[in-house]
Residue, then its C-alpha position, 0 to 999 in steps of 0.5 A: m499500499l503506497v500513500v504519496a501526498a505531494a503539496m507544492a508550497l503556495a508561491t506568491g509574487v508581486a510583479h511591479a512596473a516592468g517586473f518579471t516573475i517565473i514560477d515552475q511547480t513539478t510533481r511526479t509520483t511513480n509507483n511500480g509493483q509486481a506481485t506473484s502469489q502461487s500455491g499451485g503447480n503441485t504433483a501428487k502420485g498415490n501409487n507409481s508402483d511396478n508389480a509382478v506376481v508369478g505363480d509357478q506350481v508343478a505337481n508330479s505324482g509317480a506311477t502306482g500299481a493296481n487298485s491305487s491312486s495317482v493324484a497331482t494337484n495345484s491349488g493357489a491364487t496369483t493376485n496383484n492388489s494395487d491401490g492408490t490415493a492422491n490428494i492435492s489441496t491448495g490454499n488461496a493465492t492473493s496478489s496485488g501489483t500496486t495499491s496506491s493513494t496519491t494526493t498532489s496539490s499545486s498552488a500559485d498566486t501572482t499579481g502583475g503590476p503595470a507592464g508586469f510579466v508573469i509565467a506560471t507552469q504547474s505540472n502534476n504527473t502520476d504513474n501507476v504500473g502494476r502486475a499481479t499474478a495469482a495461481t492455485g491451479n496447474n496441479d497434477a494428481k494420479g491416484n494409480n499409475s502402476f504397471n501390474t503383471a500376474v502370471g499363473d503357470q501350473v503344471a500337474d502331472a499324474g503318473g500311470v496307474g494299474a487296473a482299477s485305479r485312478s490317475v487324477a491331474t488337477n490345477d485350481g487357481g485364479v489369476t487376478n489383478r485388482s487395480d483401484g485409484r483415486a485422484d482429488i484436486s481442490t484449489g483455493e481461490a485466486k485473486a489478482g489486482g494489477v493497479n488499485a489507485t486513488t489519485q487526487s490532483s489540484q492545481t490553483a493559479t490566481g493572478d492579475a494582468a493589469k495595464n500592459g500586463f502579460a500572463i501565461v499560465d500552463s496547468t497540466s495534470r497527467v495520470n497514467n494507470v496501467g495494470h495487468a492481472t492474471a488469476e488462474t485456478g484451472g489447468n488441472f490434470g487428474i487421473g484416478n487410474n492410469s494403470f497397465n494390467r495384464t493377466v496370463n494363466d497357463p495351466r496344463a494337466f496331464a493324467g497318466a494312463t490307466g488299466p482296465n476299469g480305471q479312471s484318468i482325469a485331467t482338470n483345469t479350473g480357475t478364473v482369469s480376470n482384471n478389475s480396474n476402477g478409478t475416480s477423479d475429482i477436480a474442484t477449482g475455486n473462483a478466479t478473480a482478476t482486475g487489471t486496473k481499478a482507479a479513482t481519479t479526481t483532477t481540479q484545475s482553477l484559473d483566475l486571471s482578471g485582466s480588466s485594464s486596457n491592453s492586458f494579455a492573458l494566455a491560459d492552457q489547462n490540460a488534464p489527460t487521464n489514461n487507464i489501461g487494464r488487462a485481466l484474465g480470470r480462468s478456472g477451466i481447461n481442466f482434464g479429468t479421467g476416471n479410468n485410463t487403463l489398458n487391461t489384458a487377460l489371457a488364458s491358455r488351458r490344456a487338459f491331457p487325460g491318459g489312455v485307458g483300458n477296457n471299461s475305463q474312463s478318460v476325462g479332460t476338462n477345462s473350466g474357468g472364465v476370462s474377464n476384464q472389468s473396467d469402471g471409471i468416474s470423472r467429475i470436474l467442478t469449476g468455480d466462477a471466473n471473473s475478469t475486469g480489464t478496467d474499472t475506473s471513476t474519473t472526474v475532471k474539473q477545469l475552471a477558468a476566469 
């Protein structure tokens, strides 16, 4: 907060016969401000792992004689569980480039007698330049960014058996990837103000151009307000689940040969599946930007009374006010994906029952499902975006008599 008060001392003079008076009053006020406030630009990853699970099971059962059993069994699950949560919560960002209050006052009182010569120059210049940037956005959150591989390799080999016996080879086991993720981004408000200025300028010139008197009065009051403001809560990137999931199951069952009245059974059972879920939530705060907010009051008062003969008075009053503002308020341009996964499920099942004799049974069975299940939810809620380039109130008074 800048408060500037400049007051020109009252200049008084008496220009008698052939008198000569010069008054030069100059006031210059320059305020330059740059402000940057940022609580965004964050990166969060809940799960960035590389997971591999391999199940390599081998069961061998030797050959047996008559009325015996040969059993080879594999049972077991191969599983990857991958979960992740990423939360980003930013506070508010407030930035103000230039906040100023400026008061300038110039006063000149001259009286020129016969053949008097008076030159009075008054100049008040006020420059306010501000740049402000407030950002809580540009955040990147990934709940689950993992690479998951599950491989089940089961081999069951039952040996040959004699008459009236059983040879059984069984594989039972699932291969599963479970991958979940959640990404939450919540930004605070961003407020940016380039220039917030209040300027009051007052110029007063009083003189008397009497007989043969000569008076020149030049009054200039210049106010320049230039502001740039950017407030941003958007530009966020959220992915709930960005994983790569691959399941492979390769079970092989070999049942041995049996003699008469025997059984040869080869069985594969198990489920190969990928379950992938993700949720992405993005909520941005309000973004408010004001380039230039200015209140300017300029008063120029001039009183030159040249009532006598041959008097000469020249008055020039100039009060330019320039207000330039640029503002950008953004809460959008967000990208959210609930589930952006690549899922692959492969199952290769082979059952080989052995040869059997008379009155025997040979059974080969494969049972099991192959599935991919992928769900995702993405929510984006943006706050208000308000942008004002220039918000000014200007009052100029020029009084000449």
